RODRENBA-348225 format. One record per residue (C-alpha): residue number from 0; residue in one letter; x, y, z. Coordinates in Angstrom, 2 decimals. Each point is the difference from the previous one (the first is absolute). Last residue first. Layout:
BEGIN
+-----+-----+---------+---------+---------+
:   n : res :      xx :      yy :      zz :
+-----+-----+---------+---------+---------+
: NUM :   a :       X :       Y :       Z :
...
+-----+-----+---------+---------+---------+
//
This chain:
BEGIN
+-----+-----+---------+---------+---------+
:   n : res :      xx :      yy :      zz :
+-----+-----+---------+---------+---------+
: 364 :   x :  -16.93 :  -52.67 : -115.67 :
: 363 :   x :    0.28 :    3.89 :   -0.43 :
: 362 :   x :   -0.86 :    0.77 :    3.30 :
: 361 :   x :    2.82 :   -2.60 :    1.50 :
: 360 :   x :    2.53 :    2.05 :   -2.78 :
: 359 :   x :   -0.48 :    3.23 :    1.10 :
: 358 :   x :    1.19 :   -0.03 :    4.00 :
: 357 :   x :    2.57 :   -2.50 :    0.71 :
: 356 :   x :    1.36 :   -0.71 :   -3.87 :
: 355 :   x :   -0.47 :    3.47 :   -1.24 :
: 354 :   x :    1.26 :    1.82 :    3.16 :
: 353 :   x :   -1.96 :    3.07 :    0.89 :
: 352 :   x :    1.35 :    3.38 :    0.85 :
: 351 :   x :   -3.44 :    1.89 :   -0.29 :
: 350 :   x :   -1.76 :   -2.96 :    1.71 :
: 349 :   x :   -2.29 :   -2.41 :   -1.48 :
: 348 :   x :   -3.17 :    0.14 :    2.18 :
: 347 :   x :   -2.43 :    0.37 :   -2.71 :
: 346 :   x :    1.54 :   -2.51 :   -2.15 :
: 345 :   x :   -0.27 :   -2.72 :    2.64 :
: 344 :   x :   -3.73 :    0.91 :    0.11 :
: 343 :   x :   -0.27 :   -0.35 :   -3.80 :
: 342 :   x :    1.13 :   -3.50 :    0.31 :
: 341 :   x :   -2.13 :   -0.97 :    2.81 :
: 340 :   x :   -3.13 :    1.58 :   -2.02 :
: 339 :   x :    0.80 :   -2.21 :   -3.01 :
: 338 :   x :    0.50 :   -3.18 :    2.18 :
: 337 :   x :   -3.46 :    0.65 :    1.45 :
: 336 :   x :   -1.41 :    0.49 :   -3.41 :
: 335 :   x :    1.41 :   -3.64 :   -1.09 :
: 334 :   x :   -1.23 :   -1.36 :    3.06 :
: 333 :   x :   -3.18 :    1.19 :   -0.88 :
: 332 :   x :    0.18 :   -1.05 :   -3.90 :
: 331 :   x :    0.77 :   -3.62 :    0.58 :
: 330 :   x :   -3.12 :   -0.53 :    2.02 :
: 329 :   x :   -2.29 :    2.00 :   -2.19 :
: 328 :   x :    1.15 :   -1.78 :   -3.37 :
: 327 :   x :   -0.71 :   -3.64 :    1.34 :
: 326 :   x :    2.26 :   -1.99 :    2.15 :
: 325 :   x :    1.09 :   -3.10 :   -2.25 :
: 324 :   x :   -0.25 :    1.72 :   -3.16 :
: 323 :   x :    0.87 :    3.49 :    0.86 :
: 322 :   x :    3.11 :   -1.38 :    1.56 :
: 321 :   x :    1.23 :   -1.90 :   -2.91 :
: 320 :   x :   -0.74 :    2.66 :   -2.71 :
: 319 :   x :    1.99 :    2.45 :    2.19 :
: 318 :   x :    3.09 :   -2.31 :    0.57 :
: 317 :   x :    2.07 :   -0.08 :   -2.84 :
: 316 :   x :   -0.77 :    2.76 :   -2.39 :
: 315 :   x :   -1.30 :    2.75 :    2.11 :
: 314 :   x :    2.07 :   -1.04 :    3.23 :
: 313 :   x :    3.71 :   -0.25 :   -2.02 :
: 312 :   x :   -0.94 :    3.03 :   -1.94 :
: 311 :   x :   -1.03 :    2.22 :    2.78 :
: 310 :   x :    3.06 :   -1.15 :    1.91 :
: 309 :   x :    2.51 :    0.81 :   -2.47 :
: 308 :   x :   -1.77 :    3.48 :   -1.01 :
: 307 :   x :    0.24 :    1.00 :    3.67 :
: 306 :   x :    3.96 :   -1.02 :    0.26 :
: 305 :   x :    0.52 :    2.07 :   -2.91 :
: 304 :   x :   -0.97 :    3.27 :    1.41 :
: 303 :   x :    3.54 :    0.76 :    1.07 :
: 302 :   x :    1.18 :   -0.91 :   -3.49 :
: 301 :   x :   -2.25 :    2.77 :   -1.43 :
: 300 :   x :    1.22 :    2.57 :    2.55 :
: 299 :   x :    3.74 :   -0.83 :   -0.53 :
: 298 :   x :   -0.47 :    0.39 :   -4.13 :
: 297 :   x :   -1.55 :    3.51 :    0.82 :
: 296 :   x :    2.83 :    1.41 :    2.25 :
: 295 :   x :   -0.59 :   -0.58 :    3.54 :
: 294 :   x :    0.93 :    2.95 :    2.45 :
: 293 :   x :   -1.79 :   -1.44 :    3.32 :
: 292 :   x :   -2.12 :    2.85 :    0.76 :
: 291 :   x :   -1.18 :    1.27 :   -3.61 :
: 290 :   x :    0.61 :   -2.77 :   -2.18 :
: 289 :   x :   -1.21 :   -2.81 :    2.71 :
: 288 :   x :   -2.72 :    1.87 :    1.20 :
: 287 :   x :   -1.50 :    1.27 :   -3.08 :
: 286 :   x :    0.06 :   -3.79 :   -1.51 :
: 285 :   x :   -1.57 :   -0.87 :    3.06 :
: 284 :   x :   -2.43 :    2.57 :   -0.15 :
: 283 :   x :   -1.05 :   -1.07 :   -3.91 :
: 282 :   x :    0.14 :   -3.68 :    0.86 :
: 281 :   x :   -1.79 :    0.19 :    3.44 :
: 280 :   x :   -2.84 :    2.22 :   -1.78 :
: 279 :   x :   -0.28 :   -2.63 :   -2.84 :
: 278 :   x :   -0.60 :   -2.67 :    2.61 :
: 277 :   x :   -2.65 :    1.99 :    2.19 :
: 276 :   x :   -1.73 :    1.27 :   -3.03 :
: 275 :   x :   -0.06 :   -3.67 :   -1.53 :
: 274 :   x :   -1.47 :   -1.21 :    3.22 :
: 273 :   x :   -2.85 :    2.60 :    0.44 :
: 272 :   x :   -0.98 :   -0.44 :   -3.29 :
: 271 :   x :    0.00 :   -3.52 :   -0.20 :
: 270 :   x :   -1.74 :   -0.50 :    3.81 :
: 269 :   x :   -2.77 :    2.48 :   -1.56 :
: 268 :   x :   -0.45 :   -2.08 :   -2.94 :
: 267 :   x :   -0.50 :   -3.17 :    1.65 :
: 266 :   x :   -2.22 :    1.52 :    2.70 :
: 265 :   x :   -2.50 :    1.29 :   -2.70 :
: 264 :   x :   -0.03 :   -3.06 :   -2.26 :
: 263 :   x :    0.15 :   -2.34 :    2.76 :
: 262 :   x :   -2.85 :    1.53 :    2.02 :
: 261 :   x :   -2.37 :   -0.25 :   -3.01 :
: 260 :   x :   -2.36 :    3.14 :    0.32 :
: 259 :   x :    2.55 :    1.97 :   -1.85 :
: 258 :   x :   -0.99 :   -1.58 :   -3.19 :
: 257 :   x :   -3.29 :    1.51 :    0.26 :
: 256 :   x :    1.14 :    3.42 :   -0.77 :
: 255 :   x :    0.36 :   -1.08 :   -3.98 :
: 254 :   x :    3.27 :    1.79 :   -1.01 :
: 253 :   x :   -0.40 :    1.40 :   -3.32 :
: 252 :   x :   -3.68 :    0.14 :   -0.19 :
: 251 :   x :   -2.23 :   -1.03 :   -2.62 :
: 250 :   x :   -3.46 :    1.21 :    0.88 :
: 249 :   x :    1.43 :    3.01 :    2.31 :
: 248 :   x :   -1.54 :    0.80 :    3.15 :
: 247 :   x :    2.16 :   -1.14 :    2.82 :
: 246 :   x :    3.09 :    0.11 :   -2.19 :
: 245 :   x :   -0.90 :    3.77 :   -0.44 :
: 244 :   x :    0.00 :    0.82 :    3.70 :
: 243 :   x :    3.00 :   -1.75 :    0.71 :
: 242 :   x :    1.83 :    2.00 :   -3.06 :
: 241 :   x :   -1.50 :    3.18 :    1.58 :
: 240 :   x :    1.41 :   -0.79 :    3.27 :
: 239 :   x :    3.44 :   -1.07 :   -1.59 :
: 238 :   x :   -0.03 :    3.50 :   -1.69 :
: 237 :   x :   -0.90 :    1.99 :    3.22 :
: 236 :   x :    2.84 :   -1.84 :    1.84 :
: 235 :   x :    2.39 :    0.99 :   -2.86 :
: 234 :   x :   -1.32 :    3.68 :    0.16 :
: 233 :   x :    0.82 :   -0.07 :    3.74 :
: 232 :   x :    3.25 :   -1.33 :   -0.21 :
: 231 :   x :    0.88 :    2.80 :   -2.56 :
: 230 :   x :   -1.29 :    2.71 :    2.11 :
: 229 :   x :    1.28 :   -1.64 :    3.35 :
: 228 :   x :    3.40 :   -0.25 :   -1.71 :
: 227 :   x :    0.06 :    3.53 :   -1.36 :
: 226 :   x :   -0.93 :    1.67 :    3.32 :
: 225 :   x :    2.42 :   -1.91 :    1.87 :
: 224 :   x :   -0.77 :   -2.23 :    2.96 :
: 223 :   x :    1.70 :   -3.42 :   -1.78 :
: 222 :   x :    3.29 :    1.90 :   -0.61 :
: 221 :   x :    1.45 :    2.54 :   -2.52 :
: 220 :   x :    2.30 :   -2.04 :   -1.88 :
: 219 :   x :   -1.28 :   -3.75 :    0.39 :
: 218 :   x :   -3.42 :    0.89 :    0.37 :
: 217 :   x :   -0.12 :    2.38 :   -2.93 :
: 216 :   x :    1.88 :   -2.20 :   -2.59 :
: 215 :   x :    0.10 :   -3.97 :    0.82 :
: 214 :   x :   -2.90 :   -0.08 :    1.96 :
: 213 :   x :   -2.52 :    2.32 :   -1.83 :
: 212 :   x :    1.43 :   -1.38 :   -3.41 :
: 211 :   x :   -1.24 :   -3.57 :    1.21 :
: 210 :   x :   -3.28 :    1.34 :    0.95 :
: 209 :   x :   -0.54 :    2.07 :   -2.97 :
: 208 :   x :    0.68 :   -3.15 :   -2.09 :
: 207 :   x :   -2.23 :   -2.25 :    1.70 :
: 206 :   x :   -3.00 :    2.52 :    0.12 :
: 205 :   x :    0.47 :    0.80 :   -3.85 :
: 204 :   x :    0.07 :   -3.79 :   -0.98 :
: 203 :   x :   -2.73 :   -0.56 :    2.25 :
: 202 :   x :   -2.18 :    2.80 :   -1.37 :
: 201 :   x :    0.77 :   -0.61 :   -3.79 :
: 200 :   x :   -0.59 :   -3.87 :    0.46 :
: 199 :   x :   -3.33 :    0.92 :    1.42 :
: 198 :   x :   -1.17 :    2.20 :   -2.56 :
: 197 :   x :    1.60 :   -2.18 :   -2.70 :
: 196 :   x :   -2.25 :   -3.15 :    1.35 :
: 195 :   x :    0.28 :   -2.15 :   -3.02 :
: 194 :   x :   -2.99 :   -1.10 :   -1.85 :
: 193 :   x :   -2.09 :   -3.54 :   -0.10 :
: 192 :   x :    1.66 :   -0.92 :   -3.07 :
: 191 :   x :    3.41 :    1.71 :    0.54 :
: 190 :   x :    1.73 :   -3.22 :   -0.23 :
: 189 :   x :    0.39 :   -3.00 :    2.50 :
: 188 :   x :    3.60 :   -0.64 :   -1.07 :
: 187 :   x :    0.87 :   -3.48 :   -1.78 :
: 186 :   x :    3.28 :   -0.98 :    1.06 :
: 185 :   x :    3.22 :   -0.99 :   -2.08 :
: 184 :   x :    2.30 :   -2.72 :    1.25 :
: 183 :   x :    3.29 :    0.68 :    1.39 :
: 182 :   x :    3.04 :   -1.40 :   -1.50 :
: 181 :   x :    0.71 :    1.33 :   -3.08 :
: 180 :   x :   -1.46 :    3.68 :    0.72 :
: 179 :   x :    1.77 :   -0.36 :    3.15 :
: 178 :   x :    3.11 :   -0.67 :   -1.35 :
: 177 :   x :    0.30 :    2.43 :   -2.53 :
: 176 :   x :   -0.96 :    2.50 :    2.75 :
: 175 :   x :    2.18 :   -0.74 :    2.55 :
: 174 :   x :    3.08 :   -0.01 :   -2.55 :
: 173 :   x :   -0.95 :    3.33 :   -0.95 :
: 172 :   x :   -0.35 :    1.22 :    3.33 :
: 171 :   x :    3.40 :   -1.32 :    1.28 :
: 170 :   x :    1.63 :    1.63 :   -2.94 :
: 169 :   x :   -1.51 :    3.04 :    0.78 :
: 168 :   x :    0.26 :    0.09 :    3.50 :
: 167 :   x :    3.64 :    0.25 :    0.21 :
: 166 :   x :   -0.08 :    3.22 :   -1.40 :
: 165 :   x :   -1.51 :    1.51 :    2.93 :
: 164 :   x :    2.41 :   -0.96 :    2.93 :
: 163 :   x :    2.64 :    0.74 :   -2.90 :
: 162 :   x :   -0.53 :    3.68 :   -0.17 :
: 161 :   x :    1.34 :    0.14 :    3.43 :
: 160 :   x :    3.66 :   -0.63 :   -1.05 :
: 159 :   x :    2.04 :   -3.29 :   -0.65 :
: 158 :   x :    1.53 :   -1.90 :    2.85 :
: 157 :   x :   -1.17 :    2.10 :    2.93 :
: 156 :   x :   -3.44 :    0.92 :   -1.10 :
: 155 :   x :   -0.24 :   -3.64 :   -1.41 :
: 154 :   x :    0.72 :   -1.40 :    3.00 :
: 153 :   x :   -1.78 :    1.94 :    2.37 :
: 152 :   x :   -3.32 :    0.03 :   -1.86 :
: 151 :   x :    0.26 :   -3.88 :   -0.24 :
: 150 :   x :    0.55 :    0.06 :    3.85 :
: 149 :   x :   -2.86 :    2.08 :    0.82 :
: 148 :   x :   -2.13 :   -1.77 :   -2.37 :
: 147 :   x :    0.56 :   -3.28 :    1.63 :
: 146 :   x :   -1.12 :    1.41 :    3.24 :
: 145 :   x :   -3.23 :    1.18 :   -1.54 :
: 144 :   x :   -0.72 :   -3.21 :   -1.87 :
: 143 :   x :   -0.03 :   -1.66 :    3.29 :
: 142 :   x :   -3.73 :    0.60 :    0.26 :
: 141 :   x :   -1.54 :   -0.41 :   -3.47 :
: 140 :   x :    2.27 :   -2.64 :   -1.18 :
: 139 :   x :   -0.49 :   -2.19 :    3.18 :
: 138 :   x :   -3.80 :    0.56 :   -0.23 :
: 137 :   x :   -0.06 :   -1.31 :   -3.61 :
: 136 :   x :    2.05 :   -2.99 :    1.31 :
: 135 :   x :   -2.12 :   -0.79 :    2.71 :
: 134 :   x :   -3.29 :    0.63 :   -2.32 :
: 133 :   x :    1.10 :   -2.69 :   -1.98 :
: 132 :   x :    0.46 :   -2.38 :    2.44 :
: 131 :   x :   -3.04 :    0.45 :    1.73 :
: 130 :   x :   -2.04 :   -0.05 :   -3.53 :
: 129 :   x :    2.01 :   -3.35 :   -0.50 :
: 128 :   x :   -1.11 :   -1.38 :    3.40 :
: 127 :   x :   -3.73 :    1.53 :   -0.66 :
: 126 :   x :   -0.45 :   -1.27 :   -3.60 :
: 125 :   x :   -1.31 :    3.10 :   -1.76 :
: 124 :   x :    3.58 :    1.18 :   -1.71 :
: 123 :   x :   -0.49 :    1.81 :   -3.09 :
: 122 :   x :   -2.77 :    2.27 :    1.15 :
: 121 :   x :    1.55 :    0.62 :    3.24 :
: 120 :   x :    3.12 :    1.25 :   -1.82 :
: 119 :   x :   -1.70 :    2.15 :   -2.29 :
: 118 :   x :   -1.80 :    1.81 :    2.50 :
: 117 :   x :    3.01 :    0.50 :    1.96 :
: 116 :   x :    1.74 :    1.65 :   -3.35 :
: 115 :   x :   -2.83 :    2.38 :   -1.00 :
: 114 :   x :    0.57 :    3.20 :    2.35 :
: 113 :   x :    3.94 :   -0.18 :   -0.44 :
: 112 :   x :   -0.01 :    0.47 :   -3.82 :
: 111 :   x :   -2.27 :    2.57 :   -0.36 :
: 110 :   x :    1.43 :    2.11 :    3.22 :
: 109 :   x :    3.53 :   -0.80 :   -1.18 :
: 108 :   x :   -0.96 :    1.58 :   -3.58 :
: 107 :   x :   -1.59 :    3.36 :    1.68 :
: 106 :   x :    2.75 :    0.05 :    2.32 :
: 105 :   x :    2.58 :   -0.09 :   -2.90 :
: 104 :   x :   -1.91 :    2.74 :   -1.68 :
: 103 :   x :    0.77 :    2.12 :    3.06 :
: 102 :   x :    3.48 :   -0.68 :    0.24 :
: 101 :   x :    0.27 :    0.99 :   -3.80 :
: 100 :   x :   -1.31 :    3.50 :    1.22 :
:  99 :   x :    2.43 :    0.40 :    2.80 :
:  98 :   x :    3.17 :   -1.07 :   -2.18 :
:  97 :   x :   -1.15 :    2.24 :   -2.86 :
:  96 :   x :   -0.76 :    2.77 :    2.08 :
:  95 :   x :    3.52 :   -0.22 :    1.82 :
:  94 :   x :    1.87 :    0.24 :   -3.04 :
:  93 :   x :    2.18 :   -2.49 :   -1.70 :
:  92 :   x :   -1.92 :   -3.11 :    0.13 :
:  91 :   x :    0.93 :   -2.89 :   -2.32 :
:  90 :   x :   -0.24 :   -2.27 :    3.21 :
:  89 :   x :   -3.71 :    1.25 :    0.92 :
:  88 :   x :   -0.98 :   -0.53 :   -3.85 :
:  87 :   x :    1.13 :   -3.54 :   -0.13 :
:  86 :   x :   -1.96 :   -0.49 :    2.93 :
:  85 :   x :   -2.86 :    1.41 :   -1.27 :
:  84 :   x :    0.01 :   -2.46 :   -2.91 :
:  83 :   x :    0.11 :   -2.85 :    2.35 :
:  82 :   x :   -2.90 :    1.24 :    2.29 :
:  81 :   x :   -2.07 :    0.70 :   -3.02 :
:  80 :   x :    0.89 :   -3.43 :   -1.39 :
:  79 :   x :   -0.86 :   -1.65 :    3.41 :
:  78 :   x :   -3.17 :    1.69 :    0.44 :
:  77 :   x :   -1.10 :   -0.95 :   -3.59 :
:  76 :   x :    0.85 :   -3.68 :    0.73 :
:  75 :   x :   -1.50 :   -0.09 :    3.45 :
:  74 :   x :   -3.18 :    1.35 :   -1.43 :
:  73 :   x :   -0.46 :   -2.31 :   -2.98 :
:  72 :   x :    0.67 :   -2.98 :    2.50 :
:  71 :   x :   -2.52 :    1.05 :    2.32 :
:  70 :   x :   -2.92 :    0.32 :   -2.46 :
:  69 :   x :   -1.55 :    3.18 :   -1.24 :
:  68 :   x :   -2.72 :    0.49 :    2.59 :
:  67 :   x :    1.13 :   -1.71 :    2.93 :
:  66 :   x :    3.71 :    1.46 :   -0.30 :
:  65 :   x :   -1.40 :    3.27 :   -0.72 :
:  64 :   x :   -1.49 :   -0.34 :    3.67 :
:  63 :   x :    3.64 :   -0.94 :    1.45 :
:  62 :   x :    1.18 :    3.21 :   -1.80 :
:  61 :   x :   -2.65 :    2.12 :    1.58 :
:  60 :   x :    0.93 :   -1.38 :    3.36 :
:  59 :   x :    3.86 :    0.65 :   -0.38 :
:  58 :   x :    0.02 :    3.34 :   -1.61 :
:  57 :   x :    0.63 :    2.16 :    3.07 :
:  56 :   x :    2.60 :   -1.80 :    1.43 :
:  55 :   x :    2.06 :   -0.54 :   -3.37 :
:  54 :   x :   -0.75 :    3.55 :   -1.03 :
:  53 :   x :    1.10 :    1.69 :    3.34 :
:  52 :   x :    2.87 :   -2.42 :    0.76 :
:  51 :   x :    1.67 :    0.47 :   -3.16 :
:  50 :   x :   -0.09 :    4.00 :    0.10 :
:  49 :   x :    1.12 :   -0.39 :    3.64 :
:  48 :   x :    3.33 :   -1.62 :   -0.28 :
:  47 :   x :    1.61 :    2.33 :   -2.56 :
:  46 :   x :   -2.26 :    2.61 :    1.65 :
:  45 :   x :    1.90 :    0.04 :    3.30 :
:  44 :   x :    3.04 :    1.43 :   -2.24 :
:  43 :   x :   -2.34 :    3.25 :   -0.01 :
:  42 :   x :    0.82 :    0.67 :    3.68 :
:  41 :   x :    3.82 :   -0.47 :    0.23 :
:  40 :   x :    0.40 :    1.80 :   -3.24 :
:  39 :   x :    0.36 :   -1.82 :   -3.24 :
:  38 :   x :    3.17 :    0.99 :   -2.11 :
:  37 :   x :    0.25 :   -3.12 :   -2.66 :
:  36 :   x :    2.77 :   -1.48 :    0.83 :
:  35 :   x :    0.52 :    0.62 :    3.60 :
:  34 :   x :   -3.54 :   -0.73 :    0.89 :
:  33 :   x :   -0.21 :   -3.23 :   -2.08 :
:  32 :   x :    3.29 :   -1.21 :    1.84 :
:  31 :   x :   -1.74 :    0.64 :    3.47 :
:  30 :   x :   -2.90 :   -1.51 :   -1.05 :
:  29 :   x :    1.58 :   -3.33 :   -1.03 :
:  28 :   x :   -0.35 :   -1.81 :    3.40 :
:  27 :   x :   -3.98 :    0.72 :   -0.08 :
:  26 :   x :   -0.47 :   -0.81 :   -3.71 :
:  25 :   x :    0.24 :   -3.65 :    0.68 :
:  24 :   x :   -3.43 :    0.17 :    2.43 :
:  23 :   x :   -2.99 :    0.28 :   -1.72 :
:  22 :   x :    1.44 :   -1.08 :   -3.29 :
:  21 :   x :    1.15 :   -3.22 :    1.35 :
:  20 :   x :   -3.71 :   -0.67 :    0.77 :
:  19 :   x :   -1.20 :    0.46 :   -3.26 :
:  18 :   x :    2.63 :   -2.10 :   -1.67 :
:  17 :   x :   -0.40 :   -2.91 :    2.72 :
:  16 :   x :   -3.91 :    0.14 :   -1.12 :
:  15 :   x :    1.09 :   -0.85 :   -3.78 :
:  14 :   x :    2.75 :   -2.57 :    0.98 :
:  13 :   x :   -3.16 :   -1.57 :    2.43 :
:  12 :   x :   -2.14 :   -0.20 :   -2.93 :
:  11 :   x :    2.68 :   -1.59 :   -2.10 :
:  10 :   x :    0.72 :   -2.67 :    2.93 :
:   9 :   x :   -3.52 :   -0.72 :    0.10 :
:   8 :   x :   -0.20 :   -0.55 :   -3.80 :
:   7 :   x :    3.05 :   -2.52 :    0.27 :
:   6 :   x :   -2.00 :   -1.62 :    2.60 :
:   5 :   x :   -3.42 :   -0.42 :   -2.08 :
:   4 :   x :    1.90 :   -1.01 :   -3.03 :
:   3 :   x :    1.82 :   -2.92 :    1.92 :
:   2 :   x :   -3.18 :   -1.13 :    1.24 :
:   1 :   x :   -1.54 :    0.24 :   -3.58 :
:   0 :   x :   -2.65 :    2.75 :   -0.74 :
+-----+-----+---------+---------+---------+
//
């Protein structure tokens, strides 16, 4: 693969990732319009978001494993096709049921696509300096996509209507698939020769989907100590425990438990999970604050988050690779996490009658 083709392939993969991240936030600013048009109740409206999150979060691990078995490019293209088709159905939806079912399908496609992208990037860029730069670009897209989604959702909803937050995925998805087919080399999966851990896949998928459902449904509506929350949460924990037991005994486990002996693998995954939770929590709660308390419309909310996107882009594309090359990943990571903590602390102290320039903008930066 030539140098130019590799970098073009990276941009194609990042565009695919951007579509998935955008979809997690772009819907938020359009929810009032969707509710008014399709007649959702306040409680049922949450399923427009939750349907995507449940399948996306629940199927990531299984989708990653299928990438190993069948080949990452094949799974990426299949997921992208499903996501694009489901987006078209979302845009065409005229009933609540059709929209929610299509959002479930979007989540499946999003999981298939997202689960294999980072592995493809690491395989394409093996030299440390290039890999640092490539992962920096990927990190920017994965992190800043939430802010871009708020802006895009506001523009499309106000300029056209809510249907277009889904329709816009169709040409982008088709173009991304065509470019990926041409620019990215096909990889060979390991195949089913040693057998796939079907039982383990069923257990972990059930555990993750049930855990996500518990968080977005009974815990959010009835509280963390309600009977429904404790029942569903306990079932999720039981399935997870059964999965761990299965992985310790299976001949060809889905997740070999020995990988958790590596501090780098365990620590980096824990940091990634916590960082994404913090950043997406900031986007979600920040948007609610600006809308409910400060009276911002959809477009103004997107513009309010624009400084975060610009700073992330500048640091990721221009400086991340230089810093990692000079100081190492650990010494670059720790100050970055510290700055995130400071920014979230600024958000936590924002008053009800805040000034954007004085109170909100410093936290964004």
